[in-house]
N, C-alpha and C positions, 0 to 999 in steps of 0.2 A: 564402447568407450569407458574409461575410468575417469569419473568426473568428481572434482572436489569443489564444494560450494562453501565460501566464507560468508556468513551472515551473522550479525551480532545477536539475533534472536531466532528461535524456532517457535513453532506454534504452541509449545507448552509454556512459553514465557508469558507472564501476566501482562506485558506491554505489547504482545503480538498483535499485528493488524493485517491489513490486506496484502502487504508485501510478503509476509510469511505464508499466508494462504497460497499466494501465487507461486512462491518458491517450492513449497512442498507438494502442491498439486502436480506441478511439472516434474518434480523429482520422482514422485510415485509412478507417474506415467513412463518416465524414462527407464525406471527399474523394470516395469512390465514389458518394455520393448527390448530388454536384454542387457541394459547398461548397468554399470556399477556406480552407485552414487554415495558419496560421503558428504555429510553436512556438518560443518564446524560452527558452533554457536556458543554463546556465553552460558555459564552454569545457571541452573534453575533450582531453587530450594525444593527438596523433596523428589527430585528426578535424578537418575543415575548419571554418572559422568559419560557413560557409553551405553547405548542401547540400539536395537534395530526396530525401526518404526516403518511398517509397510514396505520392508525391503531396503529402506534407507539406513545407512550406518550413521547414526547421530552421535557426535562427540561434543560434549559441553565442558568448557573450561574458562575460568576467568570471569570477572564481574563486568559491570557496565563499561568500565575503562580498561580493565585488565585483559579483556577478551582479545584485544589487538596484539598485545605482547604474547599472550598464550598462543595465538594463531601462528606467530613466527616460530615459537618453540616447537609447535606441532609439525610445522613444515620441515624444520631441521631434523626431526625424528624420522622422517620418511626416507626410504632408500631412493637413490636417483632413479628417475623414470617411473615412480610409483603411480603417478596420475598422468593422464593424457591431456587434460585441460583443467584450468582453474576458473571458476566463476567467482569474481570478486563483487559482492553485492554492497552497494554504497547506500547507506542510510545516514545522511549527514556526514558523520566522520567515517572515512573509508579505511580499509586495511592497508592501503598503499602497497599492494603486492608488486607493482612494477619496480619498486625499489629493492625488493629482496627475493624475488623469484626470477631466475635467469634462464632456466633450462626447460620451461614448460609454458605453453601459450596461455594467455590470460584474456578473459572476456569480462568487461565491466557490465554489471547489471544495475542500472540506476533508475529508480521509479520516478524520482522528482528531485529538482534542486531544492535546497533549503531556502536560500534567499530571504524572503520576508519572514519565514518561520522562525528564524533566529530571534526576532523581536517578540515573539509570542511564547517561546519556550525557554529563553535564557535571560538573566538579568543584565542590566547595563553595568559595566561596559563590555561584558562578554558578548552581548548581542552584536555590538558594533564590530568588535574584533572578528567574531565568527563570520559575519556577513561580508565584510570588506577585506579581510586578511586571510583567515583560515580556509574558508571554502575555496576561494580562487587558488590558493597555494596548494591545497590538497589535490584539487582536480587537475592542476597543471601536470602532475605526474602521469595522467591517464590519456593525454591528448593523442598519443600514438597507439592506444589500446582500442581494439574494436569494442563498441558499446552496444548494449541492448536496452531499450526502454519500452514503456507500455502504451504510449500515446503519441500522436503527432505533435501535440503542444509541448510535451516534455522533450521530444527530439528537437523542436525548434528552439527551446530554451537552451539546450546543450550546445547547439550550433551557434546561436546568437551571443550567448554570454561567455562561453568557454572555448569556442573555436573547435569543437569536436566535429569531425567529418565522417568517420566510419561508424554510422549509427543504423541499427536495425530495429524497427518497431515490432515488438513481439506483444500482441494484444492479450488482454485478459481472456480467460476461458471460463467455461462453466461445466458442471456435471449434469448431464441430462437426467431429469427426474420428473415424475408426474406432479403437477401443481395441485395441492389439495382443493377440492371443489367445495369451498366455503364461501359464505356470504360476507359482504363487507359489514363492518360494525354499524349498528343502528344510529350512532351519534357520530358526527364528523371526527375522524381519527387521523392524527398526524403522527408519523414515527421519525425519530432521529436514531440513526444507527452508527456508532463510532466511539472511539475513545474520548473520554471527557477530559480533554487536555486543551491548552491554549490554541494550538494551530487548528483544531476542529471547530472552535468557536461555539460550543454548546450554549453559551449565554445568548448568542444571536438567535439560536433556534427558539429559546424560551421567550425572548423579546418579541420575535415575529409571531409566536403563538398568542401572546397577550393581545396583539392587534386583532387576531382572528376572533378571540372570545368576546371582543366588544360587540361583534355582530352575531356570532354563534356561541352564546354562553355555555351551551351544552357540550362543546368540543372537548376533546381530550388529546394529550400529547404523551406518547410512549417514548421515554428516553432509554434506549438500549445501549449499554456500555458502562465501562468503569474507567476511573482515572483520577488524576491528582485534583481535579476541580470538583469532584463529587461532593465532598463535605461542604464546600463553600456554596455550591448551587442549592444544596438541600436546606440551607439556613433560611431561605425565603422562597419556598415552593409556592408558585401561584396555583389557584384552584384548577384542577383538570390535568395537572402534570404528574406523571408517575415515573419514578426512577426504577427500572427493572434490573439494573446491573448487567453483568455478562450472563447471557442465557445460552443454553445448549442448542444444538442444531435442530432438534425436534421442535422446541418451542419457537425458534426463529421461523421455521417452516410453517408453523401454525399462525404466527402473528402477522408476518409480512403480508400475506394475501388478504387479511382482514382490514388492514389499514387502507385508508383512501389515498394517501400520498406520503412519500418520504421527502424530508427536507435535508439538504446538504449545504453546510455553511463553512467548509474548510477554507483556509488561507490559500492553499493550492494542494493538488493531489497529483499522483502519477497518472491515475485513471479515475478511481472511484468505484471500487468493487461493490460497495453497498448499493450504488445506483443500479448496477447490473443485476445484483441479487434480487432487488425489489422488482425490477421489470420482469424478470423471469417468472416471478410469482404474481404477476398481474397488477403491480402497484407502480404508478408513475412517480417521477421525482420533479421537484422544483428546487433549484440550487443556484449557487453563486456562479457568476460568469468569470471563472478563474482557471488557470492552467489545470489540465486534467479533467476537471468537471465539465469544461467546455466540450470535451470529447465524449465522455460517458453519458452525459445528460442528453446531448443532441442525438447520439446514436440510439438511446433507449426511449426516445419519444417523449422526453420531458421538456421542461421550460427553464430557461436561464434568466436570471435577474441580476441587477446591479448588486454588488456585495454589501448590502446594508439590511438591517432588520426591517426597516420601513418598507423597502421594496419587496422583501420576501413576504412580510405580513400582508401587504396589499395583494400580492399574487395569490396567497392562500385564500383571502376573502373572495377574490374573483373566481377561483377554482370552485369553491363550495357554493357560490351563487350560480354556477353553471356557465360562467362567461369565459372560462379558460378550459378548452377541451384538450385533454392529453390522452394519448394512446400508447400505453407501454408496449415495447417490443423487445425481443431478444436480439441483442446487438453483438454478442460475442460468439465465438466458436467453441466446440467441445475441447476440453483440455487435451484430448488425444491429438487433435489437429494442431494445436498450438505447440505441443511437444514435438510434433513432426517438424515444424519450422525451426524450433530450437536445435533439434538433432542435426538438421542440414547445416545450420549456421555454425555449430560447433565443429562439424566435420570440415567445413571450409577453412575455419581458423586453424585447425590442426594441420591441414594439408599445406597451408601457406606459411606456417611458422618456420622461422630460421633462428636458432638460438642466438641471442645477443643482438639481433638486428632490430633497429627501430625502437629500442627500449629507452625509457627515461633512465638516465644514469646518475640521478642525484644521490648523494651520500645518504646512508640510512639515518633517519632522525633519531 
């Protein structure tokens, strides 16, 4: 198959997260299985417009908003029949490919709905318009497009709130590797792994940690990640909190097994790849009972709490007292198996495609 993926970020982008890891892990595996994969994403300072990364043809054009217009221009440059299938990855604002691609089957890959996230990431009144007008209007164009998402709770949200029916759950995967045989830290150690942005609620992680240190004053919190809230959070760092920024894979592999517990405080997730990565390395998670995390934390042997710092802090205290027993377990399958599921689903979509049939025919915006 010749596969084109539209995603506004690739893993070289400073705002890249779990969705980009998911996309490129599967793309690499599809290349190894003999498929041709092109990934179109926004431009990144210091990176070329076009390069080959692990066999993936990566094309970078346009900025945060211009990438969508650049994607249309890129499509118009391609000869008819250039690709067998298009994966339109939806991260809040979609590419709206059903409105301008007619002769090639489309599959939507959506990790999560934005919904509440609008109120954490955009100012009023943009947040209200985005939540109640833009997102429903954008997604209306995709109702007849086959969809893929990464968790049962995300699939339920798509069906309940947007009337989507043809949904395939394509779970997160992992790369098998030997977990370092290292001891846990000698002092109670909590880790937060994620972008330091509103929707991840890193301030909740710090507030919950402050409850923990009232009983365990020697405890420490590793904040791993970077983002727009870093400078604000650093202005009043409580004792025991360390901001480590974005770290490379080797350091992550070394730190996660040494931490006693990971905390996850997002508004919602598609899945919560940080939860799975911690469990693979022998570290359980305690996190908020919200879409996405409800799947990953349960599957990984962690504990769910009400989405408040008080509830999270109390659970941390109980965990380090020994009153909350958690058993981390690997809950995902190797990327090679997940890629096999994707390969079969794309083949089905291609086989069933009839040009012009069942497409949203709204005029181009």
